[in-house]
Structures are given as C-alpha cells and as structure tokens.
MIDOSE-1310 file (N, C-alpha, C; in nm, 2 decimals, decimal comma, always signed):
residues 138
mrlr	+0,58/+2,12/-5,95/+0,66/+2,02/-6,01/+0,58/+1,95/-6,12; +0,63/+1,93/-6,23/+0,56/+1,87/-6,34/+0,64/+1,74/-6,38; +0,57/+1,63/-6,39/+0,63/+1,50/-6,43/+0,54/+1,45/-6,55; +0,60/+1,44/-6,66/+0,53/+1,39/-6,78/+0,54/+1,24/-6,80
adgr	+0,45/+1,18/-6,87/+0,45/+1,04/-6,89/+0,58/+0,99/-6,97; +0,63/+1,09/-7,05/+0,75/+1,05/-7,13/+0,88/+1,06/-7,05; +0,87/+1,09/-6,92/+0,99/+1,10/-6,84/+1,05/+1,23/-6,82; +1,00/+1,33/-6,89/+1,05/+1,47/-6,87/+1,00/+1,52/-6,74
awlt	+1,07/+1,61/-6,67/+1,03/+1,67/-6,55/+1,09/+1,80/-6,53; +1,02/+1,89/-6,46/+1,07/+2,02/-6,43/+0,99/+2,09/-6,32; +1,06/+2,18/-6,26/+1,00/+2,27/-6,15/+0,94/+2,39/-6,22; +0,83/+2,44/-6,19/+0,77/+2,56/-6,24/+0,74/+2,65/-6,12
lkap	+0,78/+2,77/-6,13/+0,75/+2,88/-6,04/+0,67/+2,98/-6,10; +0,56/+3,02/-6,04/+0,47/+3,12/-6,10/+0,45/+3,24/-6,00; +0,45/+3,36/-6,05/+0,42/+3,47/-5,97/+0,34/+3,57/-6,05; +0,25/+3,65/-5,98/+0,16/+3,74/-6,05/+0,24/+3,85/-6,12
aagi	+0,19/+3,90/-6,22/+0,24/+4,02/-6,30/+0,12/+4,11/-6,32; +0,14/+4,21/-6,40/+0,03/+4,30/-6,43/-0,09/+4,24/-6,50; -0,21/+4,28/-6,46/-0,33/+4,23/-6,53/-0,34/+4,08/-6,52; -0,37/+4,02/-6,64/-0,39/+3,88/-6,64/-0,26/+3,80/-6,66
arhe	-0,15/+3,87/-6,68/-0,02/+3,80/-6,71/+0,03/+3,75/-6,58; +0,13/+3,66/-6,59/+0,20/+3,61/-6,48/+0,34/+3,57/-6,52; +0,44/+3,58/-6,43/+0,57/+3,54/-6,46/+0,58/+3,39/-6,43; +0,65/+3,32/-6,52/+0,67/+3,17/-6,51/+0,81/+3,14/-6,53
feyd	+0,87/+3,06/-6,44/+1,01/+3,02/-6,45/+1,01/+2,87/-6,45; +1,08/+2,80/-6,54/+1,08/+2,65/-6,55/+1,22/+2,61/-6,55; +1,25/+2,50/-6,47/+1,38/+2,44/-6,45/+1,37/+2,29/-6,47; +1,45/+2,24/-6,57/+1,45/+2,09/-6,58/+1,51/+2,03/-6,46
ipat	+1,45/+1,91/-6,42/+1,51/+1,83/-6,31/+1,51/+1,69/-6,36; +1,60/+1,61/-6,30/+1,60/+1,46/-6,33/+1,47/+1,40/-6,30; +1,43/+1,30/-6,38/+1,30/+1,23/-6,36/+1,30/+1,16/-6,22; +1,41/+1,11/-6,18/+1,42/+1,04/-6,05/+1,39/+1,14/-5,94
daee	+1,44/+1,26/-5,95/+1,41/+1,36/-5,84/+1,26/+1,39/-5,85; +1,20/+1,40/-5,96/+1,06/+1,43/-5,98/+0,98/+1,32/-5,92; +1,01/+1,20/-5,94/+0,94/+1,08/-5,89/+0,94/+1,08/-5,73; +1,06/+1,12/-5,68/+1,07/+1,13/-5,53/+0,98/+1,24/-5,48
lwal	+0,98/+1,36/-5,54/+0,90/+1,47/-5,50/+0,75/+1,43/-5,51; +0,72/+1,36/-5,62/+0,58/+1,32/-5,64/+0,53/+1,23/-5,52; +0,62/+1,14/-5,48/+0,58/+1,05/-5,38/+0,56/+1,12/-5,24; +0,63/+1,23/-5,23/+0,61/+1,31/-5,10/+0,50/+1,41/-5,10
aphr	+0,44/+1,43/-5,22/+0,34/+1,54/-5,23/+0,20/+1,49/-5,18; +0,15/+1,55/-5,08/+0,02/+1,51/-5,02/-0,10/+1,56/-5,11; -0,08/+1,66/-5,19/-0,19/+1,71/-5,28/-0,14/+1,71/-5,42; -0,21/+1,64/-5,51/-0,17/+1,62/-5,65/-0,28/+1,65/-5,74
vvkt	-0,24/+1,69/-5,86/-0,33/+1,70/-5,98/-0,28/+1,61/-6,09; -0,37/+1,53/-6,14/-0,34/+1,44/-6,25/-0,43/+1,48/-6,37; -0,36/+1,50/-6,48/-0,44/+1,55/-6,60/-0,37/+1,51/-6,72; -0,44/+1,50/-6,83/-0,38/+1,48/-6,96/-0,39/+1,61/-7,04
rysl	-0,28/+1,66/-7,09/-0,28/+1,79/-7,16/-0,27/+1,77/-7,31; -0,35/+1,85/-7,38/-0,35/+1,85/-7,53/-0,32/+1,99/-7,57; -0,25/+2,00/-7,68/-0,21/+2,13/-7,74/-0,29/+2,15/-7,87; -0,34/+2,27/-7,89/-0,42/+2,30/-8,00/-0,37/+2,44/-8,06
qqeg	-0,34/+2,44/-8,19/-0,31/+2,56/-8,26/-0,44/+2,62/-8,31; -0,48/+2,73/-8,26/-0,61/+2,79/-8,31/-0,57/+2,93/-8,35; -0,66/+2,99/-8,44/-0,64/+3,13/-8,48/-0,65/+3,21/-8,36; -0,55/+3,30/-8,34/-0,54/+3,39/-8,23/-0,46/+3,34/-8,11
gdwv	-0,41/+3,22/-8,11/-0,33/+3,18/-8,00/-0,31/+3,03/-7,99; -0,21/+2,98/-7,92/-0,19/+2,84/-7,90/-0,26/+2,81/-7,76; -0,35/+2,71/-7,77/-0,43/+2,67/-7,66/-0,38/+2,54/-7,60; -0,39/+2,52/-7,47/-0,37/+2,39/-7,40/-0,51/+2,35/-7,34
vdcf	-0,54/+2,23/-7,35/-0,67/+2,18/-7,29/-0,63/+2,07/-7,20; -0,66/+2,09/-7,07/-0,63/+1,99/-6,96/-0,76/+1,91/-6,93; -0,75/+1,78/-6,94/-0,86/+1,69/-6,90/-0,81/+1,62/-6,77; -0,88/+1,66/-6,66/-0,84/+1,62/-6,53/-0,89/+1,48/-6,50
egsn	-0,82/+1,41/-6,41/-0,85/+1,28/-6,37/-0,87/+1,28/-6,22; -0,91/+1,16/-6,17/-0,92/+1,14/-6,02/-1,03/+1,23/-5,96; -1,00/+1,30/-5,85/-1,10/+1,38/-5,78/-1,13/+1,51/-5,85; -1,06/+1,54/-5,96/-1,09/+1,66/-6,04/-1,17/+1,63/-6,17
spli	-1,20/+1,50/-6,19/-1,27/+1,46/-6,30/-1,42/+1,49/-6,28; -1,50/+1,53/-6,37/-1,48/+1,54/-6,52/-1,43/+1,67/-6,57; -1,36/+1,75/-6,49/-1,32/+1,89/-6,52/-1,23/+1,89/-6,65; -1,26/+1,98/-6,74/-1,18/+2,01/-6,85/-1,16/+2,16/-6,86
laev	-1,03/+2,21/-6,86/-1,00/+2,35/-6,86/-0,92/+2,38/-6,99; -0,94/+2,49/-7,05/-0,86/+2,54/-7,16/-0,79/+2,67/-7,13; -0,67/+2,69/-7,18/-0,60/+2,81/-7,15/-0,52/+2,85/-7,28; -0,51/+2,98/-7,30/-0,44/+3,02/-7,42/-0,31/+3,09/-7,38
elda	-0,21/+3,07/-7,46/-0,08/+3,13/-7,43/-0,07/+3,25/-7,53; -0,08/+3,37/-7,48/-0,07/+3,49/-7,57/+0,07/+3,54/-7,57; +0,11/+3,60/-7,68/+0,24/+3,67/-7,70/+0,26/+3,78/-7,60; +0,15/+3,86/-7,58/+0,15/+3,97/-7,49/+0,01/+3,98/-7,42
pdsp	+0,00/+4,04/-7,30/-0,13/+4,05/-7,23/-0,23/+4,12/-7,31; -0,19/+4,21/-7,40/-0,29/+4,29/-7,47/-0,31/+4,24/-7,61; -0,26/+4,12/-7,64/-0,29/+4,06/-7,77/-0,44/+4,04/-7,80; -0,48/+4,06/-7,92/-0,63/+4,04/-7,94/-0,66/+3,89/-7,93
ltip	-0,77/+3,86/-7,88/-0,81/+3,72/-7,86/-0,95/+3,69/-7,90; -0,97/+3,59/-7,98/-1,10/+3,54/-8,01/-1,12/+3,41/-7,93; -1,21/+3,40/-7,84/-1,23/+3,28/-7,77/-1,31/+3,18/-7,85; -1,26/+3,06/-7,87/-1,33/+2,96/-7,96/-1,47/+2,93/-7,91
dwcg	-1,56/+2,89/-8,00/-1,70/+2,85/-7,96/-1,70/+2,73/-7,86; -1,60/+2,65/-7,87/-1,60/+2,53/-7,78/-1,56/+2,56/-7,63; -1,52/+2,69/-7,61/-1,49/+2,73/-7,47/-1,62/+2,76/-7,40; -1,63/+2,73/-7,27/-1,75/+2,76/-7,20/-1,73/+2,88/-7,11
leit	-1,71/+2,86/-6,98/-1,70/+2,97/-6,89/-1,56/+3,05/-6,90; -1,57/+3,18/-6,87/-1,45/+3,26/-6,86/-1,41/+3,26/-6,71; -1,29/+3,20/-6,68/-1,25/+3,19/-6,54/-1,12/+3,26/-6,51; -1,07/+3,34/-6,60/-0,95/+3,41/-6,58/-0,95/+3,48/-6,45
gdqr	-0,84/+3,46/-6,37/-0,83/+3,54/-6,25/-0,89/+3,47/-6,13; -0,97/+3,37/-6,15/-1,04/+3,31/-6,03/-0,95/+3,19/-5,99; -0,88/+3,21/-5,88/-0,78/+3,12/-5,83/-0,83/+2,98/-5,79; -0,96/+2,97/-5,78/-1,02/+2,83/-5,74/-0,99/+2,73/-5,85
wsna	-0,97/+2,78/-5,97/-0,94/+2,69/-6,09/-0,80/+2,66/-6,11; -0,71/+2,72/-6,03/-0,56/+2,70/-6,05/-0,53/+2,55/-6,01; -0,42/+2,50/-6,06/-0,37/+2,37/-6,02/-0,35/+2,36/-5,87; -0,29/+2,46/-5,82/-0,26/+2,45/-5,67/-0,39/+2,44/-5,59
alah	-0,49/+2,52/-5,63/-0,62/+2,52/-5,56/-0,69/+2,39/-5,58; -0,69/+2,34/-5,70/-0,75/+2,21/-5,73/-0,68/+2,09/-5,67; -0,55/+2,10/-5,64/-0,48/+2,00/-5,56/-0,53/+2,00/-5,42; -0,55/+2,12/-5,36/-0,60/+2,12/-5,22/-0,75/+2,11/-5,20
qpfs	-0,82/+2,16/-5,29/-0,97/+2,14/-5,29/-1,02/+2,10/-5,43; -1,02/+1,97/-5,45/-1,05/+1,91/-5,58/-1,20/+1,95/-5,62; -1,22/+1,96/-5,75/-1,35/+1,99/-5,81/-1,46/+1,91/-5,75; -1,44/+1,78/-5,72/-1,54/+1,69/-5,67/-1,59/+1,73/-5,53
twpq	-1,51/+1,81/-5,46/-1,54/+1,85/-5,32/-1,59/+1,99/-5,31; -1,61/+2,06/-5,43/-1,66/+2,20/-5,42/-1,79/+2,21/-5,36; -1,82/+2,32/-5,28/-1,95/+2,34/-5,23/-2,05/+2,37/-5,34; -2,17/+2,34/-5,31/-2,28/+2,36/-5,41/-2,29/+2,50/-5,46
dwid	-2,26/+2,60/-5,37/-2,28/+2,74/-5,41/-2,17/+2,78/-5,51; -2,05/+2,71/-5,51/-1,95/+2,74/-5,61/-2,00/+2,69/-5,74; -2,06/+2,57/-5,74/-2,11/+2,50/-5,86/-2,22/+2,59/-5,92; -2,31/+2,64/-5,84/-2,42/+2,72/-5,88/-2,37/+2,85/-5,93
qfgl	-2,27/+2,91/-5,87/-2,22/+3,04/-5,92/-2,18/+3,04/-6,06; -2,13/+2,93/-6,11/-2,09/+2,92/-6,25/-2,19/+2,86/-6,34; -2,31/+2,83/-6,29/-2,42/+2,78/-6,37/-2,39/+2,64/-6,42; -2,30/+2,56/-6,35/-2,27/+2,43/-6,40/-2,38/+2,33/-6,37
tnid	-2,42/+2,25/-6,47/-2,53/+2,16/-6,45/-2,48/+2,02/-6,50; -2,55/+1,92/-6,47/-2,52/+1,78/-6,52/-2,38/+1,74/-6,48; -2,33/+1,78/-6,37/-2,19/+1,74/-6,33/-2,20/+1,60/-6,27; -2,13/+1,51/-6,33/-2,13/+1,37/-6,28/-1,99/+1,32/-6,28
sktk	-1,93/+1,30/-6,17/-1,79/+1,26/-6,16/-1,76/+1,12/-6,22; -1,87/+1,05/-6,25/-1,85/+0,92/-6,31/-1,85/+0,92/-6,46; -1,88/+1,04/-6,52/-1,89/+1,05/-6,66/-1,75/+1,11/-6,71; -1,70/+1,06/-6,82/-1,58/+1,11/-6,88/-1,62/+1,21/-6,98
nsfd	-1,57/+1,33/-6,96/-1,59/+1,44/-7,07/-1,49/+1,42/-7,18; -1,53/+1,46/-7,30/-1,44/+1,46/-7,41/-1,48/+1,56/-7,51; -1,39/+1,59/-7,60/-1,41/+1,68/-7,71/-1,39/+1,61/-7,84; -1,47/+1,63/-7,94/-1,45/+1,56/-8,07/-1,31/+1,59/-8,13
fl	-1,26/+1,71/-8,11/-1,14/+1,75/-8,18/-1,01/+1,70/-8,11; -1,02/+1,64/-7,99/-0,90/+1,59/-7,92/-0,86/+1,45/-7,97
C-alpha cells in the first residue's frame, strides 16, 4: 500500500517475471482506507521519492527515513528488460535482484538492524544513522 503526502493512495501488487523484470499492478484506493491500513501495519517504510529524467531511462531516488535512514536507493524504469542502460556516475552499488533491499524486506528488517557481515559484503563504510544523506541534484 502506498500513501502519498498529497493524499493519493493505491495498492501495489508485485510478482516476479523473467530476468530482472517484474509484474506490477496498481489500484487506486480512497485515502481514508489507506490511512486505516497504515495504522494497522506493524512494519512500515517511510521515504521521500524523487523523480529524475536521465539519458537512458527515468529514475526514482528514494531517501529513507526512520530506521532505514541514511539509506538512499535509486531505481530505473526501463521500457523493456533488454533496453540499453547507462548507469549514472552518481549510482553506487548494483543491487538488482537482492531482495534484502526491497521495501518489504526493509520494512521487516530495517537497514539500521542489518548484521555487520551484510554491511561488509557491500563494502559500505562510514554508515551513521544520525547523518542525513543528500545529493546535490535533488
């Protein structure tokens, strides 16, 4: 379920497809229903989403809050799974296909609770949950 600050709300269903693609289905729901669902949700992800039009695809950049701060993730929406892609210099790690980074996983096991071996696996350093990450272009 997604609830935006502007009052829009919808249910999103996702299912795996071939390769890196996935099926996504979205259904608008009344904001009051979304607020009730949000109140019932024991595991939540709060983030601010930015949209960027870049050569090679439209990107979304999610800046996470709360127990997932200071995490920032970027994702590109491709027209087709085999579309050519140039990953911008401002992107760091390639995490496609690793479900630990999914919203559902981050809701159940927030970034701030990750075991050190996960952090080490990605070569992440200087992780400080009290620091707010930012990008100059946002």
